[in-house]
N, C-alpha and C positions, 0 to 999 in steps of 0.2 A: 573459491574456485580457482584463483590465480596463484595460490601458494601450492604449486603442484610439482610433482617429480618430473624430471626431463622426459621420461618415457611417455608422458601424457600431454605434452605441449601441443602436439598435433590434434589430439582429441579436444583440447580446450579451444583451439582455433576453430575446429569444425562445429563444436557446440555453440560457439558465439556467432559463427557465420554459416548458417545452415545452407546458404546458396552454394557452398563448396562441398556439401555432403555427397551429391551424386558422383562428382569427380573423385572424391576420397574413397567411396565404395569401390569404384572401378580400379583405383590404384591398389587397394587392399586385395582385390581379386587377382590382379596381375602379380602381386608380390607373394601370394600364397601364404606359406607358414612364416615367412619373414615379415617384419614390419618396416615400412619405409621410415627413415629417420626424419627429424623435423626439418633439416635442410632441404630434403627432397619434397616434402609436403608443402612447405612454405614457398619453395622455389617453383614447383610445378603447378601448384593450385592457386596460391595467393598472388604470386607475381603477375600472371596474365590478367587476373581480375583488376589488380591495382593499375596496371599499365593501361588497360582499356578505360577505366574510370578517370584516370589522370589526364587522358587525352582530351577530355571535355569536363574540366573541373567545375565550371559554372553549373552545368546540368546535373552533376553527380555529387554536389557538395554534401548533402545529407548522408549519403552512403559512405563517402570518404571519411567524414567525421566519425561515423560509427565504427568503421574498420580501424582507423588509427586510434580510436579510443580503446578498442580491444588490444591492439598492440602495445599501447601505453600501459595498460593494466598488466599484461604479461611481462613486459620489461621491468615493471616496477617491483617485481618480486625480489629483486636483488641478485638473482642468479646470473652469473657471467655467461653461461652457455646460451641461455635464451637471448641475451643481448647480442651474442655473437651470431646467432641464427638470424636475428632481425637485421643486424648491421651488415654481415657478410652476404647473406642470401637475398634479403629484400632490398636494403638500401643501396648496396653496390649495383644491383641490377637496375634499380630506378636511376641511379647516377649514370650508368651506361646508356640508358634510354633517354637521358637528358630530361628526366621527369622528377628528380629529387627536389629541385627548387620548388616545383609546383606542389609537392607533397609537404613541404616545410610548414605551411600555414595550418596544417591539420595535426601537427606533432605537438605533444605535450613536452614537458621539460626533460624527461628521461629519454624520449626518442630524439629530441634535439641534440642531446649530449652524444648519443650513439651515432647520429648522422654527421656531427660537426667535422670529423676529419675528411669527409667526402665533399664538402662544399668548396 
């Protein structure tokens, strides 16, 4: 599942995190014939979810572990573009929200490496 073509990273995220599916469907409706790129999907759908969950880490520990596990698997495929999507779109936003440190405990080794320049 995670050794996928870049065109399908958004689909892989939605498959793994079905709570994002309604927002994704709405996004696809808005985009019409074009498909939103991974930066847009991860930025507009995943980031708000992560920000909300990280604001109460203790209460959301299980869900955060699940989400960061998905990101770790996606990033572990070795493709630099997906690492860029996670680093530039997700982790830079979390850093800007001052939540990257809270997220650090949920990251595996590949995500730690991607996030390290932002600490």
